[in-house]
TIRO-2110 file (N, C-alpha, C; in Angstrom, 1 decimal):
// TIRO-2110
0.8, -1.2, 0.0, N, 1, A
0.0, 0.0, 0.0, CA, 1, A
0.9, 1.2, 0.0, C, 1, A
0.3, 2.3, -0.6, N, 2, A
1.1, 3.6, -0.6, CA, 2, A
0.8, 4.4, 0.7, C, 2, A
1.7, 5.4, 0.9, N, 3, A
1.5, 6.2, 2.1, CA, 3, A
0.2, 6.9, 2.1, C, 3, A
-0.3, 7.4, 0.9, N, 4, A
-1.6, 8.0, 0.9, CA, 4, A
-2.7, 7.1, 1.2, C, 4, A
-2.7, 5.9, 0.7, N, 5, A
-3.7, 4.9, 1.1, CA, 5, A
-3.7, 4.5, 2.6, C, 5, A
-2.5, 4.5, 3.1, N, 6, A
-2.4, 4.2, 4.6, CA, 6, A
-3.0, 5.4, 5.4, C, 6, A
-2.7, 6.6, 5.0, N, 7, A
-3.2, 7.8, 5.6, CA, 7, A
-4.7, 7.8, 5.5, C, 7, A
-5.2, 7.5, 4.3, N, 8, A
-6.6, 7.4, 4.1, CA, 8, A
-7.3, 6.4, 5.0, C, 8, A
-6.7, 5.2, 5.1, N, 9, A
-7.3, 4.2, 6.0, CA, 9, A
-7.4, 4.7, 7.5, C, 9, A
-6.3, 5.3, 7.9, N, 10, A
-6.3, 5.8, 9.3, CA, 10, A
-7.4, 6.9, 9.5, C, 10, A
-7.5, 7.8, 8.5, N, 11, A
-8.5, 8.8, 8.6, CA, 11, A
-9.9, 8.3, 8.6, C, 11, A
-10.2, 7.3, 7.7, N, 12, A
-11.5, 6.6, 7.6, CA, 12, A
-11.8, 5.9, 9.0, C, 12, A
-10.8, 5.4, 9.6, N, 13, A
-11.1, 4.7, 10.9, CA, 13, A
-11.7, 5.6, 12.0, C, 13, A
-11.5, 6.9, 11.8, N, 14, A
-12.1, 7.8, 12.8, CA, 14, A
-13.3, 8.6, 12.2, C, 14, A
-13.9, 8.0, 11.2, N, 15, A
-15.1, 8.6, 10.6, CA, 15, A
-15.0, 9.9, 9.8, C, 15, A
-13.8, 10.0, 9.2, N, 16, A
-13.5, 11.2, 8.4, CA, 16, A
-13.0, 10.7, 7.0, C, 16, A
-12.9, 11.7, 6.1, N, 17, A
-12.4, 11.4, 4.8, CA, 17, A
-11.2, 12.2, 4.4, C, 17, A
-10.2, 11.6, 3.7, N, 18, A
-9.1, 12.4, 3.2, CA, 18, A
-9.6, 13.2, 2.0, C, 18, A
-9.4, 14.5, 2.0, N, 19, A
-9.8, 15.3, 0.9, CA, 19, A
-8.6, 15.5, 0.0, C, 19, A
-7.4, 15.7, 0.6, N, 20, A
-6.2, 16.0, -0.2, CA, 20, A
-5.0, 15.8, 0.6, C, 20, A
-3.9, 15.5, 0.0, N, 21, A
-2.6, 15.5, 0.7, CA, 21, A
-1.6, 16.1, -0.3, C, 21, A
-0.9, 17.2, 0.1, N, 22, A
0.0, 17.8, -0.9, CA, 22, A
1.2, 18.3, -0.1, C, 22, A
2.3, 18.4, -0.9, N, 23, A
3.5, 19.0, -0.4, CA, 23, A
3.6, 20.4, -0.9, C, 23, A
3.7, 21.4, -0.1, N, 24, A
3.8, 22.8, -0.5, CA, 24, A
5.1, 23.4, 0.2, C, 24, A
5.5, 24.5, -0.4, N, 25, A
6.7, 25.2, 0.1, CA, 25, A
6.2, 26.6, 0.4, C, 25, A
6.3, 27.0, 1.6, N, 26, A
6.0, 28.4, 2.1, CA, 26, A
7.0, 28.9, 3.0, C, 26, A
7.5, 30.1, 2.7, N, 27, A
8.5, 30.8, 3.5, CA, 27, A
9.7, 29.9, 3.8, C, 27, A
10.3, 29.3, 2.7, N, 28, A
11.4, 28.4, 2.8, CA, 28, A
11.2, 27.2, 3.7, C, 28, A
10.0, 26.8, 3.8, N, 29, A
9.6, 25.7, 4.7, CA, 29, A
8.8, 24.7, 3.8, C, 29, A
9.1, 23.4, 4.0, N, 30, A
8.4, 22.4, 3.3, CA, 30, A
7.3, 21.9, 4.2, C, 30, A
6.0, 21.9, 3.7, N, 31, A
4.9, 21.5, 4.5, CA, 31, A
4.2, 20.3, 3.8, C, 31, A
3.9, 19.3, 4.6, N, 32, A
3.1, 18.2, 4.1, CA, 32, A
1.7, 18.5, 4.6, C, 32, A
0.8, 18.9, 3.8, N, 33, A
-0.5, 19.4, 4.2, CA, 33, A
-1.6, 18.3, 3.9, C, 33, A
-2.2, 17.9, 4.9, N, 34, A
-3.3, 16.9, 4.8, CA, 34, A
-4.6, 17.6, 5.1, C, 34, A
-5.5, 17.5, 4.2, N, 35, A
-6.8, 18.1, 4.3, CA, 35, A
-7.9, 17.1, 4.5, C, 35, A
-8.7, 17.2, 5.5, N, 36, A
-9.7, 16.2, 5.8, CA, 36, A
-11.1, 16.9, 5.8, C, 36, A
-12.1, 16.0, 5.7, N, 37, A
-13.5, 16.4, 5.7, CA, 37, A
-14.3, 15.4, 6.5, C, 37, A
-15.4, 15.8, 7.0, N, 38, A
-16.3, 14.8, 7.8, CA, 38, A
-17.0, 13.9, 6.8, C, 38, A
-17.3, 12.7, 7.1, N, 39, A
-18.1, 11.8, 6.3, CA, 39, A
-19.5, 11.9, 6.7, C, 39, A
-19.8, 12.6, 7.8, N, 40, A
-21.2, 12.8, 8.2, CA, 40, A
-21.9, 14.0, 7.6, C, 40, A
-23.2, 13.8, 7.3, N, 41, A
-23.9, 14.9, 6.7, CA, 41, A
-24.9, 15.4, 7.7, C, 41, A
-25.2, 16.7, 7.6, N, 42, A
-26.2, 17.4, 8.5, CA, 42, A
-26.9, 18.4, 7.7, C, 42, A
-28.2, 18.3, 7.6, N, 43, A
-29.0, 19.2, 6.8, CA, 43, A
-28.4, 19.3, 5.3, C, 43, A
-28.2, 18.2, 4.8, N, 44, A
-27.6, 18.0, 3.4, CA, 44, A
-26.3, 18.6, 3.2, C, 44, A
-25.6, 18.9, 4.3, N, 45, A
-24.2, 19.5, 4.2, CA, 45, A
-23.3, 18.6, 5.0, C, 45, A
-22.0, 18.6, 4.7, N, 46, A
-21.1, 17.9, 5.6, CA, 46, A
-20.9, 18.6, 6.9, C, 46, A
-20.8, 17.8, 7.9, N, 47, A
-20.6, 18.4, 9.3, CA, 47, A
-19.1, 19.0, 9.3, C, 47, A
-18.9, 19.9, 10.2, N, 48, A
-17.6, 20.5, 10.3, CA, 48, A
-16.7, 19.5, 11.1, C, 48, A
-15.4, 19.9, 11.0, N, 49, A
-14.4, 19.1, 11.7, CA, 49, A
-13.7, 20.1, 12.7, C, 49, A
-13.6, 19.7, 13.9, N, 50, A
-13.1, 20.6, 15.0, CA, 50, A
-11.6, 20.6, 14.9, C, 50, A
-11.0, 21.6, 15.6, N, 51, A
-9.6, 21.7, 15.7, CA, 51, A
-9.0, 20.6, 16.5, C, 51, A
-9.7, 20.2, 17.6, N, 52, A
-9.3, 19.0, 18.4, CA, 52, A
-9.2, 17.8, 17.5, C, 52, A
-10.1, 17.6, 16.6, N, 53, A
-10.1, 16.4, 15.7, CA, 53, A
-8.9, 16.5, 14.8, C, 53, A
-8.6, 17.6, 14.3, N, 54, A
-7.4, 17.8, 13.5, CA, 54, A
-6.1, 17.4, 14.2, C, 54, A
-6.1, 17.8, 15.5, N, 55, A
-4.9, 17.5, 16.3, CA, 55, A
-4.9, 16.0, 16.5, C, 55, A
-6.0, 15.3, 16.8, N, 56, A
-6.1, 13.9, 17.0, CA, 56, A
-5.6, 13.2, 15.7, C, 56, A
-6.0, 13.6, 14.6, N, 57, A
-5.6, 13.0, 13.3, CA, 57, A
-4.1, 13.2, 13.1, C, 57, A
-3.6, 14.3, 13.5, N, 58, A
-2.1, 14.6, 13.4, CA, 58, A
-1.4, 13.5, 14.2, C, 58, A
-1.8, 13.2, 15.4, N, 59, A
-1.2, 12.2, 16.3, CA, 59, A
-1.3, 10.8, 15.7, C, 59, A
-2.4, 10.6, 15.0, N, 60, A
-2.6, 9.2, 14.4, CA, 60, A
-1.7, 9.0, 13.2, C, 60, A
-1.6, 10.0, 12.3, N, 61, A
-0.8, 9.8, 11.1, CA, 61, A
0.7, 10.1, 11.2, C, 61, A
1.1, 10.8, 12.2, N, 62, A
2.5, 11.1, 12.4, CA, 62, A
3.4, 9.9, 12.5, C, 62, A
3.0, 8.8, 13.2, N, 63, A
3.9, 7.6, 13.2, CA, 63, A
4.0, 7.0, 11.8, C, 63, A
3.0, 7.1, 10.9, N, 64, A
3.1, 6.6, 9.6, CA, 64, A
4.2, 7.4, 8.8, C, 64, A
4.3, 8.7, 9.0, N, 65, A
5.3, 9.5, 8.4, CA, 65, A
6.7, 9.3, 8.9, C, 65, A
6.8, 8.8, 10.1, N, 66, A
8.1, 8.5, 10.7, CA, 66, A
8.7, 7.3, 10.0, C, 66, A
7.8, 6.4, 9.6, N, 67, A
8.3, 5.2, 8.9, CA, 67, A
8.5, 5.4, 7.4, C, 67, A
7.5, 6.2, 6.8, N, 68, A
7.6, 6.5, 5.4, CA, 68, A
7.4, 8.0, 5.2, C, 68, A
8.5, 8.7, 5.2, N, 69, A
8.4, 10.2, 5.1, CA, 69, A
7.8, 10.6, 3.7, C, 69, A
7.0, 11.6, 3.7, N, 70, A
6.4, 12.0, 2.4, CA, 70, A
7.4, 12.7, 1.5, C, 70, A
8.4, 13.3, 2.0, N, 71, A
9.5, 14.0, 1.3, CA, 71, A
10.8, 13.7, 1.9, C, 71, A
11.9, 13.9, 1.2, N, 72, A
13.2, 13.8, 1.8, CA, 72, A
13.6, 15.1, 2.4, C, 72, A
14.2, 15.1, 3.5, N, 73, A
14.6, 16.3, 4.2, CA, 73, A
13.6, 16.7, 5.3, C, 73, A
13.7, 17.8, 5.8, N, 74, A
12.8, 18.3, 6.9, CA, 74, A
11.5, 18.8, 6.3, C, 74, A
10.5, 18.6, 7.0, N, 75, A
9.1, 19.1, 6.6, CA, 75, A
8.3, 19.2, 7.9, C, 75, A
7.2, 19.9, 7.7, N, 76, A
6.3, 20.1, 8.8, CA, 76, A
4.9, 19.5, 8.4, C, 76, A
4.3, 18.7, 9.3, N, 77, A
3.0, 18.1, 9.0, CA, 77, A
1.9, 19.1, 9.5, C, 77, A
1.0, 19.3, 8.6, N, 78, A
-0.1, 20.2, 8.9, CA, 78, A
-1.4, 19.5, 8.5, C, 78, A
-2.3, 19.3, 9.5, N, 79, A
-3.6, 18.7, 9.3, CA, 79, A
-4.6, 19.7, 9.5, C, 79, A
-5.5, 19.9, 8.6, N, 80, A
-6.6, 20.8, 8.7, CA, 80, A
-7.8, 20.4, 7.9, C, 80, A
-8.9, 21.2, 8.0, N, 81, A
-10.1, 20.9, 7.2, CA, 81, A
-9.8, 21.4, 5.8, C, 81, A
-10.5, 20.8, 4.9, N, 82, A
-10.4, 21.3, 3.5, CA, 82, A
-11.1, 22.7, 3.4, C, 82, A
-12.0, 23.0, 4.3, N, 83, A
-12.6, 24.4, 4.3, CA, 83, A
-13.9, 24.4, 3.6, C, 83, A
-14.6, 25.4, 3.9, N, 84, A
-16.0, 25.6, 3.3, CA, 84, A
-15.9, 26.1, 1.9, C, 84, A
-14.8, 26.9, 1.6, N, 85, A
-14.5, 27.3, 0.2, CA, 85, A
-13.2, 26.7, -0.2, C, 85, A
-13.2, 25.8, -1.2, N, 86, A
-11.9, 25.1, -1.5, CA, 86, A
-11.9, 24.8, -3.0, C, 86, A
-10.7, 24.6, -3.5, N, 87, A
-10.5, 24.3, -4.9, CA, 87, A
-10.9, 22.9, -5.2, C, 87, A
-11.4, 22.7, -6.4, N, 88, A
-11.8, 21.4, -6.9, CA, 88, A
-10.8, 21.1, -8.0, C, 88, A
-9.8, 20.2, -7.7, N, 89, A
-8.7, 20.0, -8.6, CA, 89, A
-8.8, 18.7, -9.3, C, 89, A
-9.5, 17.7, -8.8, N, 90, A
-9.6, 16.4, -9.4, CA, 90, A
-11.0, 15.9, -9.3, C, 90, A
-11.3, 14.8, -10.0, N, 91, A
-12.7, 14.3, -10.1, CA, 91, A
-13.2, 13.9, -8.7, C, 91, A
-12.3, 13.4, -7.8, N, 92, A
-12.7, 13.0, -6.5, CA, 92, A
-13.1, 14.1, -5.6, C, 92, A
-12.5, 15.3, -5.8, N, 93, A
-12.9, 16.5, -5.1, CA, 93, A
-14.3, 16.8, -5.5, C, 93, A
-14.7, 16.7, -6.7, N, 94, A
-16.1, 16.9, -7.2, CA, 94, A
-17.0, 15.9, -6.5, C, 94, A
-16.6, 14.7, -6.5, N, 95, A
-17.5, 13.6, -5.9, CA, 95, A
-17.7, 13.9, -4.4, C, 95, A
-16.7, 14.4, -3.7, N, 96, A
-16.8, 14.7, -2.3, CA, 96, A
-17.6, 16.0, -2.0, C, 96, A
-17.9, 16.7, -3.1, N, 97, A
-18.6, 18.0, -2.9, CA, 97, A
-20.0, 18.0, -3.5, C, 97, A
-20.6, 16.9, -3.8, N, 98, A
-21.9, 16.8, -4.2, CA, 98, A
-22.9, 17.4, -3.2, C, 98, A
-23.8, 18.2, -3.6, N, 99, A
-24.7, 18.9, -2.7, CA, 99, A
-24.3, 20.3, -2.3, C, 99, A
-23.0, 20.6, -2.7, N, 100, A
-22.5, 22.0, -2.3, CA, 100, A
-22.6, 22.9, -3.5, C, 100, A
-22.5, 24.2, -3.2, N, 101, A
-22.4, 25.2, -4.2, CA, 101, A
-21.0, 25.2, -4.8, C, 101, A
-21.0, 25.3, -6.2, N, 102, A
-19.8, 25.3, -6.9, CA, 102, A
-19.8, 26.4, -7.9, C, 102, A
-18.6, 26.8, -8.3, N, 103, A
-18.4, 27.8, -9.3, CA, 103, A
-17.3, 27.3, -10.3, C, 103, A
-17.7, 27.1, -11.5, N, 104, A
-16.8, 26.6, -12.5, CA, 104, A
-16.5, 27.6, -13.6, C, 104, A
-15.3, 27.7, -14.1, N, 105, A
-14.9, 28.5, -15.2, CA, 105, A
-14.5, 27.5, -16.3, C, 105, A
-15.1, 27.5, -17.4, N, 106, A
-14.9, 26.5, -18.5, CA, 106, A
-13.9, 27.1, -19.5, C, 106, A
-13.4, 26.2, -20.4, N, 107, A
-12.4, 26.6, -21.4, CA, 107, A
-13.0, 27.6, -22.4, C, 107, A
-14.3, 27.6, -22.6, N, 108, A
-14.9, 28.6, -23.5, CA, 108, A
-15.3, 29.9, -22.8, C, 108, A
-14.7, 30.1, -21.6, N, 109, A
-14.9, 31.3, -20.7, CA, 109, A
-16.3, 31.4, -20.1, C, 109, A
-17.1, 30.3, -20.3, N, 110, A
-18.5, 30.3, -19.7, CA, 110, A
-18.3, 30.0, -18.2, C, 110, A
-19.1, 30.7, -17.4, N, 111, A
-19.1, 30.5, -15.9, CA, 111, A
-20.3, 29.8, -15.5, C, 111, A
-20.2, 28.7, -14.7, N, 112, A
-21.3, 28.0, -14.2, CA, 112, A
-21.3, 28.0, -12.7, C, 112, A
-22.4, 28.5, -12.1, N, 113, A
-22.6, 28.6, -10.6, CA, 113, A
-23.9, 27.9, -10.2, C, 113, A
-23.8, 27.0, -9.2, N, 114, A
-25.0, 26.4, -8.7, CA, 114, A
-24.6, 25.3, -7.8, C, 114, A
-25.6, 24.4, -7.6, N, 115, A
-25.4, 23.2, -6.7, CA, 115, A
-24.9, 22.0, -7.5, C, 115, A
-23.8, 21.4, -7.1, N, 116, A
-23.3, 20.2, -7.7, CA, 116, A
-24.2, 19.1, -7.4, C, 116, A
-24.8, 18.6, -8.5, N, 117, A
-25.8, 17.5, -8.3, CA, 117, A
-25.2, 16.1, -8.4, C, 117, A
-24.3, 15.9, -9.4, N, 118, A
-23.9, 14.6, -9.7, CA, 118, A
-22.5, 14.6, -10.5, C, 118, A
-21.8, 13.5, -10.3, N, 119, A
-20.6, 13.3, -11.0, CA, 119, A
-20.7, 11.9, -11.5, C, 119, A
-20.7, 11.7, -12.8, N, 120, A
-20.8, 10.4, -13.4, CA, 120, A
-19.7, 10.3, -14.5, C, 120, A
-18.7, 9.4, -14.2, N, 121, A
-17.6, 9.4, -15.1, CA, 121, A
-16.8, 10.7, -15.1, C, 121, A
-16.8, 11.3, -16.2, N, 122, A
-16.1, 12.7, -16.3, CA, 122, A
-17.1, 13.8, -16.5, C, 122, A
-18.4, 13.5, -16.4, N, 123, A
-19.5, 14.5, -16.5, CA, 123, A
-19.9, 15.0, -15.2, C, 123, A
-19.9, 16.3, -15.1, N, 124, A
-20.3, 17.0, -13.9, CA, 124, A
-21.6, 17.7, -14.1, C, 124, A
-22.6, 17.5, -13.3, N, 125, A
-23.9, 18.1, -13.4, CA, 125, A
-24.1, 19.1, -12.3, C, 125, A
-24.5, 20.4, -12.7, N, 126, A
-24.7, 21.5, -11.8, CA, 126, A
-26.1, 22.0, -12.0, C, 126, A
-26.8, 22.2, -11.0, N, 127, A
-28.2, 22.9, -11.0, CA, 127, A
-28.0, 24.3, -10.8, C, 127, A
-28.1, 25.1, -11.9, N, 128, A
-28.1, 26.6, -11.8, CA, 128, A
-29.4, 27.1, -11.5, C, 128, A
-29.6, 28.4, -11.5, N, 129, A
-30.9, 29.0, -11.2, CA, 129, A
-31.9, 28.6, -12.2, C, 129, A
-31.5, 28.4, -13.5, N, 130, A
-32.4, 28.2, -14.6, CA, 130, A
-32.5, 26.8, -15.1, C, 130, A
-31.4, 26.0, -14.9, N, 131, A
-31.4, 24.7, -15.6, CA, 131, A
-30.3, 23.8, -15.0, C, 131, A
-30.3, 22.6, -15.4, N, 132, A
-29.2, 21.7, -15.1, CA, 132, A
-28.3, 21.7, -16.2, C, 132, A
-27.0, 21.9, -15.8, N, 133, A
-25.9, 22.0, -16.8, CA, 133, A
-24.9, 20.9, -16.7, C, 133, A
-24.6, 20.2, -17.8, N, 134, A
-23.6, 19.2, -17.7, CA, 134, A
-22.3, 19.7, -18.3, C, 134, A
-21.2, 19.5, -17.6, N, 135, A
-19.9, 20.0, -18.0, CA, 135, A
-18.9, 18.8, -18.0, C, 135, A
-18.1, 18.7, -19.0, N, 136, A
-17.1, 17.7, -19.1, CA, 136, A
-15.9, 18.1, -18.2, C, 136, A
-15.4, 17.3, -17.3, N, 137, A
-14.3, 17.6, -16.4, CA, 137, A
-13.1, 18.3, -17.1, C, 137, A
-12.8, 17.8, -18.3, N, 138, A
-11.6, 18.3, -19.0, CA, 138, A
-11.9, 19.7, -19.6, C, 138, A
-13.1, 20.1, -19.6, N, 139, A
-13.5, 21.5, -20.1, CA, 139, A
-13.4, 22.5, -18.9, C, 139, A
-13.1, 22.1, -17.7, N, 140, A
-13.1, 23.0, -16.6, CA, 140, A
-11.7, 23.5, -16.4, C, 140, A
-11.5, 24.9, -16.4, N, 141, A
-10.2, 25.5, -16.2, CA, 141, A
-10.0, 25.7, -14.7, C, 141, A
-11.0, 26.1, -14.0, N, 142, A
-10.9, 26.5, -12.6, CA, 142, A
-12.2, 26.2, -11.9, C, 142, A
-12.2, 25.6, -10.7, N, 143, A
-13.4, 25.3, -10.0, CA, 143, A
-13.2, 25.4, -8.5, C, 143, A
-14.2, 25.8, -7.8, N, 144, A
-14.2, 25.8, -6.3, CA, 144, A
-15.6, 25.7, -5.8, C, 144, A
-15.6, 25.4, -4.5, N, 145, A
-16.9, 25.4, -3.8, CA, 145, A
-17.0, 26.8, -3.2, C, 145, A
-18.2, 27.3, -3.0, N, 146, A
-18.3, 28.6, -2.4, CA, 146, A
-19.5, 28.6, -1.4, C, 146, A
-19.5, 29.5, -0.5, N, 147, A
-20.5, 29.6, 0.5, CA, 147, A
-21.2, 30.9, 0.3, C, 147, A
-22.6, 30.9, 0.3, N, 148, A
-23.4, 32.1, 0.1, CA, 148, A
-23.7, 32.6, 1.4, C, 148, A
-23.1, 33.8, 1.7, N, 149, A
-23.3, 34.4, 3.1, CA, 149, A
-24.6, 35.1, 3.2, C, 149, A
END
């Protein structure tokens, strides 16, 4: 098994889901950033994840990283929630965001905003104010979830 699948298994064991794991460089520091989301829904939205839960997950996955470091050299582990407004970079991000408000910018400069209804294969279905729109994943240039205040 890979490090990411091991991390995913540990996170699932506590009722959460791995949203993303990336290596970033900020202020001359290497950060292994693990983003998590709740697997529980409340009022058709995902429940939040507390700071204490993020700390608990950090303690659970840290030993895995001691055995199989995600990068060579020094790094800092950072575990946090994916957030209420987040980028959608791969098809799994879309699948984990069904029921949420999304904003898509397509290759033809068309903007689509609405509720993400479904992801089937590489087709993304969004309910806008007027209609249901299907967009091909490869036609999306930029995408994110958003919260209407």
